[in-house]
C-alpha positions as CSV (number, residue, x, y, z in Angstrom):
1,M,2.3,41.0,103.8
2,Q,3.4,42.1,100.5
3,I,0.5,43.1,98.0
4,P,1.3,43.8,94.4
5,W,-0.5,46.9,94.1
6,Q,1.3,48.3,91.0
7,Q,-0.2,45.1,89.2
8,L,-3.5,45.4,90.6
9,L,-3.8,49.0,89.7
10,S,-2.4,48.2,86.1
11,T,-2.6,51.1,84.0
12,Q,-2.8,49.1,80.8
13,R,-5.5,50.1,78.5
14,H,-8.2,47.9,77.1
15,G,-7.7,48.1,73.5
16,N,-3.9,48.8,73.9
17,R,-4.4,52.5,72.7
18,S,-2.1,54.9,74.4
19,R,-3.1,58.4,75.5
20,S,-1.6,61.6,74.0
21,S,2.0,62.5,75.1
22,F,0.6,65.9,76.1
23,D,-1.8,64.4,78.6
24,R,-0.5,65.3,82.2
25,R,-3.4,63.5,84.1
26,N,-2.6,60.3,85.6
27,A,-4.0,57.1,84.0
28,F,-6.9,57.0,86.3
29,E,-7.9,60.5,86.0
30,T,-8.4,60.0,82.3
31,D,-10.7,57.1,83.0
32,L,-12.7,59.4,85.1
33,D,-13.0,62.0,82.4
34,R,-14.1,59.4,79.8
35,I,-16.7,57.8,81.8
36,T,-17.8,61.3,82.9
37,F,-18.1,62.5,79.1
38,S,-19.6,59.2,77.8
39,T,-23.3,59.0,76.5
40,P,-24.4,56.0,78.5
41,F,-23.4,58.0,81.8
42,R,-25.1,61.1,80.7
43,R,-28.3,59.0,80.0
44,L,-28.5,57.9,83.9
45,K,-30.0,61.3,84.5
46,D,-33.3,59.9,83.3
47,K,-32.9,56.5,84.9
48,T,-34.6,55.1,87.8
49,Q,-32.8,55.0,91.1
50,V,-35.7,54.3,93.4
51,H,-38.4,56.6,92.0
52,A,-39.4,56.2,88.5
53,L,-40.4,59.4,86.7
54,P,-40.6,61.3,90.1
55,D,-42.8,64.3,90.7
56,N,-40.2,65.7,93.1
57,D,-37.3,67.0,91.3
58,H,-35.0,66.6,94.6
59,V,-35.0,63.0,94.9
60,R,-32.1,61.0,93.4
61,N,-31.8,59.5,89.8
62,R,-29.0,57.2,88.9
63,L,-26.9,60.0,87.7
64,T,-27.0,61.7,91.0
65,H,-26.5,58.6,92.9
66,S,-23.5,57.5,90.7
67,L,-22.0,61.1,91.5
68,E,-22.6,60.7,95.2
69,T,-21.3,57.2,95.2
70,A,-18.1,58.2,93.3
71,S,-17.5,61.0,95.9
72,V,-17.9,58.4,98.8
73,G,-15.6,56.3,96.7
74,R,-13.0,58.7,96.4
75,S,-12.9,59.2,100.2
76,L,-12.8,55.5,100.8
77,G,-9.9,54.8,98.3
78,V,-7.8,57.9,99.6
79,A,-8.2,56.6,103.2
80,A,-7.4,53.0,102.5
81,G,-4.3,54.2,100.5
82,D,-3.4,56.3,103.6
83,R,-3.6,53.6,105.9
84,L,-1.7,51.1,103.4
85,M,1.2,53.7,103.2
86,D,1.3,54.1,106.9
87,E,1.1,50.2,107.5
88,Q,3.4,49.1,104.6
89,G,5.5,52.1,104.1
90,G,4.6,52.7,100.5
91,C,2.9,50.8,97.7
92,D,5.3,50.7,94.7
93,G,5.3,54.4,94.1
94,L,1.4,54.7,94.3
95,T,0.0,57.5,96.3
96,P,-3.4,57.5,98.2
97,S,-4.9,59.6,95.2
98,H,-4.1,57.0,93.0
99,F,-6.3,54.4,95.0
100,G,-9.0,57.4,95.3
101,N,-9.0,57.9,91.5
102,V,-9.5,54.2,91.0
103,V,-12.4,53.8,93.3
104,Q,-14.0,57.0,92.2
105,A,-14.0,55.7,88.5
106,A,-15.1,52.4,89.4
107,C,-18.0,53.8,91.3
108,L,-18.8,56.5,88.7
109,A,-19.5,53.5,86.3
110,H,-21.1,51.1,88.5
111,D,-24.5,51.8,87.3
112,I,-23.8,52.5,83.6
113,G,-25.5,49.4,82.6
114,N,-28.7,49.7,84.2
115,P,-31.9,49.4,82.0
116,P,-34.8,51.7,82.3
117,F,-36.7,51.6,85.5
118,G,-33.7,50.2,87.4
119,H,-33.9,46.6,88.7
120,A,-37.6,46.2,87.5
121,G,-36.3,46.7,84.2
122,E,-33.8,44.0,84.4
123,D,-36.7,41.8,85.8
124,A,-38.8,42.8,82.8
125,I,-35.9,41.7,80.2
126,R,-35.4,38.5,82.0
127,R,-39.2,37.7,82.2
128,W,-39.5,38.4,78.4
129,F,-36.9,35.9,77.3
130,K,-38.2,33.3,80.0
131,E,-41.8,33.7,78.5
132,N,-40.3,33.6,74.9
133,Q,-37.7,30.9,75.2
134,S,-38.2,29.5,71.9
135,V,-36.3,32.7,70.6
136,L,-33.1,31.2,72.2
137,D,-33.2,27.8,70.6
138,A,-30.4,28.3,68.3
139,L,-28.1,29.3,71.2
140,T,-25.7,27.4,73.6
141,D,-26.8,26.8,77.1
142,D,-24.2,29.4,78.6
143,Q,-25.6,32.2,75.7
144,K,-29.1,31.5,77.0
145,T,-28.3,32.3,80.5
146,D,-27.0,35.6,79.4
147,F,-30.5,36.5,78.5
148,L,-32.4,34.5,81.2
149,S,-30.2,36.2,83.7
150,F,-29.9,39.6,82.3
151,E,-27.9,41.8,84.6
152,G,-27.2,45.5,84.7
153,N,-23.5,44.6,85.9
154,A,-22.7,42.4,83.0
155,Q,-24.3,45.0,80.7
156,G,-22.1,47.7,82.2
157,F,-18.9,45.7,81.4
158,R,-19.8,45.3,77.9
159,I,-20.6,49.1,77.4
160,L,-17.0,50.0,79.0
161,T,-15.2,47.6,77.0
162,Q,-17.1,47.2,73.8
163,L,-20.3,49.3,73.0
164,E,-19.2,52.9,73.6
165,Y,-17.5,54.9,71.1
166,G,-19.5,53.0,68.1
167,R,-18.2,49.6,68.9
168,Q,-14.6,50.4,68.6
169,E,-11.9,48.0,70.1
170,G,-11.8,48.4,73.6
171,G,-14.7,50.7,74.1
172,L,-14.0,53.5,76.3
173,R,-10.3,52.1,76.4
174,L,-10.3,52.2,80.3
175,T,-7.2,50.9,82.3
176,H,-7.4,47.3,83.4
177,G,-7.1,48.5,87.0
178,V,-10.4,50.5,86.8
179,L,-12.3,47.7,84.8
180,A,-11.2,45.3,87.4
181,A,-12.2,47.5,90.3
182,F,-15.5,47.8,88.5
183,S,-16.2,44.4,88.0
184,K,-18.4,43.7,91.2
185,Y,-19.5,40.2,90.0
186,P,-16.4,38.8,88.1
187,R,-18.1,35.5,86.7
188,S,-20.5,34.5,84.1
189,G,-24.3,33.3,84.5
190,R,-23.0,29.6,85.0
191,S,-24.3,28.2,88.5
192,M,-21.7,28.4,91.2
193,T,-21.3,26.4,94.2
194,I,-19.3,29.4,96.0
195,H,-21.7,31.7,97.4
196,N,-20.4,34.7,98.7
197,A,-20.7,38.5,98.1
198,A,-18.4,38.6,95.1
199,Q,-20.1,35.7,93.4
200,R,-23.8,36.5,94.2
201,K,-24.6,37.3,90.8
202,N,-23.4,37.2,87.2
203,G,-21.2,40.2,86.1
204,L,-20.0,38.9,82.6
205,Y,-21.7,37.8,79.4
206,Q,-20.0,35.1,77.2
207,S,-19.2,37.8,74.7
208,E,-16.9,39.6,77.2
209,L,-15.1,36.7,78.8
210,D,-12.0,37.1,76.9
211,A,-12.1,40.8,77.5
212,F,-12.2,40.1,81.2
213,A,-9.5,37.4,81.0
214,Q,-7.2,40.1,79.6
215,V,-8.1,42.4,82.5
216,A,-7.7,39.5,85.1
217,Q,-4.3,38.6,83.6
218,S,-3.1,42.2,83.6
219,T,-4.1,42.8,87.2
220,G,-3.3,39.4,88.4
221,L,-6.6,38.1,89.5
222,K,-6.9,34.6,90.2
223,P,-9.3,32.4,88.2
224,I,-11.9,30.5,90.4
225,N,-13.1,28.3,87.2
226,D,-13.0,28.9,83.6
227,Q,-15.7,31.5,83.7
228,A,-15.2,33.0,87.3
229,W,-12.3,35.1,88.9
230,Q,-11.4,36.3,92.2
231,R,-12.7,39.8,92.9
232,H,-10.4,42.8,92.7
233,P,-9.7,44.3,96.3
234,L,-10.8,47.6,95.4
235,A,-14.2,46.4,94.3
236,Y,-14.9,45.6,98.0
237,L,-14.4,49.5,98.4
238,M,-16.6,50.5,95.3
239,E,-19.3,48.0,96.7
240,A,-19.0,49.7,100.1
241,A,-19.6,53.0,98.6
242,D,-22.7,51.9,96.8
243,D,-24.1,50.6,100.1
244,I,-23.0,53.5,102.1
245,C,-25.1,55.6,99.6
246,Y,-28.3,53.6,100.1
247,A,-29.8,53.6,103.3
248,P,-29.3,57.2,104.6
249,I,-30.0,58.6,101.2
250,D,-33.0,56.7,100.5
251,L,-34.5,57.7,104.0
252,E,-33.8,61.3,103.1
253,D,-35.6,60.8,99.8
254,G,-38.5,59.4,101.6
255,F,-38.7,62.0,104.2
256,E,-38.9,64.9,101.4
257,L,-41.6,62.9,99.8
258,G,-43.7,62.5,103.2
259,W,-43.4,58.9,103.1
260,I,-41.3,58.5,106.4
261,S,-41.5,60.7,109.6
262,Y,-38.8,62.5,111.1
263,P,-38.9,60.6,114.6
264,E,-38.6,57.2,112.5
265,I,-35.7,58.5,110.5
266,R,-33.9,59.7,114.1
267,A,-34.4,56.2,115.5
268,L,-32.8,54.7,112.4
269,L,-29.9,57.0,111.7
270,D,-28.8,58.0,115.4
271,P,-27.3,54.3,115.8
272,I,-25.4,55.0,112.7
273,A,-24.5,58.7,113.0
274,Q,-23.6,58.4,116.6
275,Y,-23.7,62.1,116.9
276,A,-25.8,64.3,119.4
277,I,-27.7,66.4,116.8
278,R,-28.6,69.9,118.0
279,E,-32.4,70.4,117.6
280,R,-32.5,73.6,115.5
281,G,-33.3,74.4,111.9
282,S,-35.7,72.8,109.9
283,Q,-36.4,68.9,110.3
284,L,-35.2,68.5,106.7
285,E,-31.8,70.1,107.7
286,Q,-31.6,67.9,110.5
287,V,-32.3,64.9,108.5
288,R,-29.6,65.9,106.1
289,F,-26.9,66.5,108.9
290,L,-27.9,62.9,110.1
291,R,-27.3,61.7,106.5
292,T,-24.0,63.4,106.4
293,M,-22.7,62.2,109.9
294,S,-23.9,58.6,108.8
295,I,-21.9,58.5,105.7
296,A,-18.9,59.7,107.6
297,K,-19.0,57.0,110.3
298,L,-19.8,54.2,107.4
299,I,-16.7,55.6,105.7
300,G,-14.7,55.0,108.5
301,A,-16.2,51.7,109.6
302,A,-15.6,50.3,105.8
303,V,-12.0,51.3,105.6
304,D,-11.2,49.7,109.2
305,Q,-12.7,46.6,107.9
306,F,-11.0,46.7,104.7
307,I,-7.4,46.9,106.3
308,E,-8.5,44.4,108.8
309,Q,-10.1,41.8,106.2
310,L,-7.3,42.5,103.7
311,P,-5.6,39.3,103.9
312,E,-8.6,37.3,103.4
313,I,-9.8,39.8,100.5
314,I,-6.5,38.9,98.9
315,S,-6.6,35.4,99.4
316,G,-10.3,35.3,98.3
317,T,-11.8,33.9,101.5
318,F,-13.6,37.1,102.7
319,S,-17.3,36.2,101.9
320,Q,-19.1,39.3,103.2
321,T,-19.4,42.9,102.6
322,L,-17.4,45.6,104.3
323,V,-20.3,47.6,105.5
324,G,-22.3,44.5,106.5
325,S,-19.5,42.9,108.4
326,S,-18.7,46.3,110.2
327,P,-19.9,47.1,113.8
328,L,-22.6,49.2,112.1
329,G,-23.8,46.5,110.0
330,D,-26.9,45.7,112.0
331,A,-28.0,49.4,112.3
332,V,-27.5,49.6,108.4
333,K,-29.4,46.4,108.0
334,Q,-32.3,48.0,110.0
335,A,-32.2,51.1,108.0
336,K,-32.4,49.3,104.8
337,Q,-35.2,47.2,106.0
338,A,-37.2,50.3,107.0
339,A,-36.5,51.9,103.5
340,R,-37.9,48.9,101.7
341,E,-41.2,48.8,103.9
342,K,-41.7,52.5,103.8
343,I,-40.2,53.7,100.4
344,F,-39.7,50.8,98.0
345,N,-43.0,49.2,98.8
346,H,-45.0,52.6,98.6
347,E,-48.1,52.6,96.2
348,A,-46.5,55.5,94.1
349,V,-43.3,53.4,93.6
350,V,-44.8,50.1,93.1
351,L,-47.2,51.6,90.4
352,R,-44.5,53.3,88.5
353,I,-42.3,50.1,88.6
354,A,-45.1,48.0,87.4
355,T,-45.5,50.5,84.5
356,G,-41.9,50.2,83.5
357,H,-42.1,46.6,83.4
358,R,-45.0,46.6,81.2
359,V,-43.5,49.2,79.0
360,L,-40.0,47.2,78.6
361,T,-41.7,44.0,77.7
362,G,-44.1,45.6,75.3
363,L,-41.1,47.2,73.5
364,M,-39.5,43.6,73.7
365,D,-42.5,42.5,71.8
366,I,-42.6,45.1,69.1
367,Y,-38.7,45.1,68.4
368,Y,-37.6,41.4,68.5
369,P,-39.3,40.9,64.9
370,V,-37.7,44.0,63.7
371,F,-34.3,42.9,64.7
372,M,-34.5,39.5,63.2
373,A,-35.9,41.0,59.9
374,L,-32.9,43.3,59.8
375,H,-30.6,40.4,60.6
376,Q,-32.3,38.6,57.6
377,Q,-31.7,41.5,55.2
378,Q,-28.0,42.0,56.4
379,W,-29.1,45.1,58.2
380,Q,-30.0,46.9,55.1
381,I,-33.0,48.9,56.5
382,E,-34.5,50.2,53.1
383,Q,-35.0,46.3,52.4
384,L,-37.3,45.9,55.2
385,P,-41.2,45.9,54.9
386,S,-42.6,49.4,55.5
387,Y,-44.0,48.7,59.0
388,E,-40.6,47.2,60.2
389,R,-38.7,49.9,58.5
390,H,-40.5,52.8,60.3
391,L,-40.2,51.2,63.6
392,A,-36.2,50.7,63.0
393,H,-36.0,54.2,61.9
394,L,-37.7,55.4,65.2
395,L,-34.5,53.9,67.0
396,G,-32.4,56.7,65.5
397,E,-30.0,57.0,62.7
398,D,-26.9,56.8,64.7
399,L,-27.6,53.2,66.2
400,L,-28.8,52.0,62.7
401,Q,-25.7,53.2,61.1
402,T,-23.4,51.5,63.8
403,M,-25.6,48.2,62.9
404,Q,-24.7,48.7,59.0
405,E,-21.2,49.4,59.6
406,K,-20.6,46.5,61.9
407,P,-23.4,43.9,61.4
408,T,-24.0,41.2,63.5
409,Q,-23.9,37.4,62.2
410,S,-25.1,35.1,64.9
411,T,-28.5,35.0,66.6
412,Y,-26.9,35.5,69.9
413,A,-25.3,38.8,68.6
414,V,-28.5,39.6,67.1
415,L,-30.5,39.2,70.5
416,Q,-27.7,41.4,72.2
417,C,-28.2,44.0,69.9
418,L,-31.8,43.8,70.9
419,T,-31.1,44.0,74.4
420,D,-28.3,46.7,74.1
421,T,-30.8,48.9,72.4
422,I,-33.7,48.4,75.0
423,S,-31.5,48.7,77.9
424,A,-29.8,51.8,76.7
425,M,-33.0,53.8,76.6
426,T,-33.9,56.3,79.5
427,D,-37.0,56.1,81.3
428,G,-38.8,58.8,79.6
429,Q,-37.5,57.7,76.2
430,A,-38.9,54.2,76.8
431,M,-42.2,55.4,78.0
432,R,-42.5,57.9,74.9
433,L,-41.8,55.2,72.4
434,F,-44.2,52.9,74.0
435,R,-47.1,55.3,74.0
436,R,-46.5,56.4,70.6
437,L,-46.4,52.7,69.3
438,N,-49.5,51.9,71.1
439,G,-51.5,54.9,69.9
440,I,-51.6,56.4,73.4
441,E,-49.8,59.5,72.4
442,L,-49.2,60.8,68.7
């Protein structure tokens, strides 16, 4: 089976700006560096993974999770590239490192669009628009769906292709190969009759449909309808890296916090690790070793599935995930279920998630009138009444300067500017601003 990997791993840059002629990195290594040094990536250090504002400094946040996922993604990409070379005798001059770099870059950015407080933050923004639907009256049905189904994946694509670098053309100007591999759900919020792993959520807003159409054309991704495309094959490896970095690592964090016992973790991870662990050292060391061996086994299982299912992946008929469909899928499912029961539903997690939900809906209440007033005054901050002007200045001069340099005109764009601003905040930043604005802290 001949697969056009050279096209799928397109090095065409979004925004059509070339690199310096002195740059000796391959195109995907450049993407890795651009993501690593970007402001939205740096903000992930203070965004919830599972534990919002944790007291224990050792548990993961979105930044450490993204780094770990990128490490696993590189291993998956290199291993898959090696297998492809062995079975196909070369891939249009590409090397296993190219595959590894693409998956690593996609993984590094996979949570870059997450709002504060993780999935609770997404839900808070969605719920605010559902409870205030009159603010959407001027929008088309498709535009309304963007807000009623606010999604971190879609926000991530928006950041990478438009928002970062002061809204310059092309955003971070990444390669189309990496942008396609990043796009876990390459469709808009329109309801879909096809339900599989690649179409489970919306990963594109109306404002970025044209941008993804360029990516799809460059990489050869086939359209499913006018607002949905087939998933890039390496997006399955990016998804697998994310899955692999959940259950074993969540259990490790839960053990460090004292929320799940060592015997329980042994019972859950032994079927995945499949390794006779020697009972020496502390229990924490043994848990970490089990996590390491579990990840190694899951990488091998995911790569096996990728190679085996590649014809269906390319044709668009593969409807599952690589980890879920592997022989270790049931054991992983049990580990995830235990993590939900013991960790995600722990009182400390639930309380902080509820707090985060209240913080974000409160900030939306406060800042919606400010953004509408800015729009009415052509984004001239000094024309605002004093109260709204003070609230606007609290957002930071850099953001306000960008608004004035490239003012938005439509109601849709103004509401996106609002969600861009709120979702870009870190957990701590959102919490501090909310407390100050409510007189809890001065």
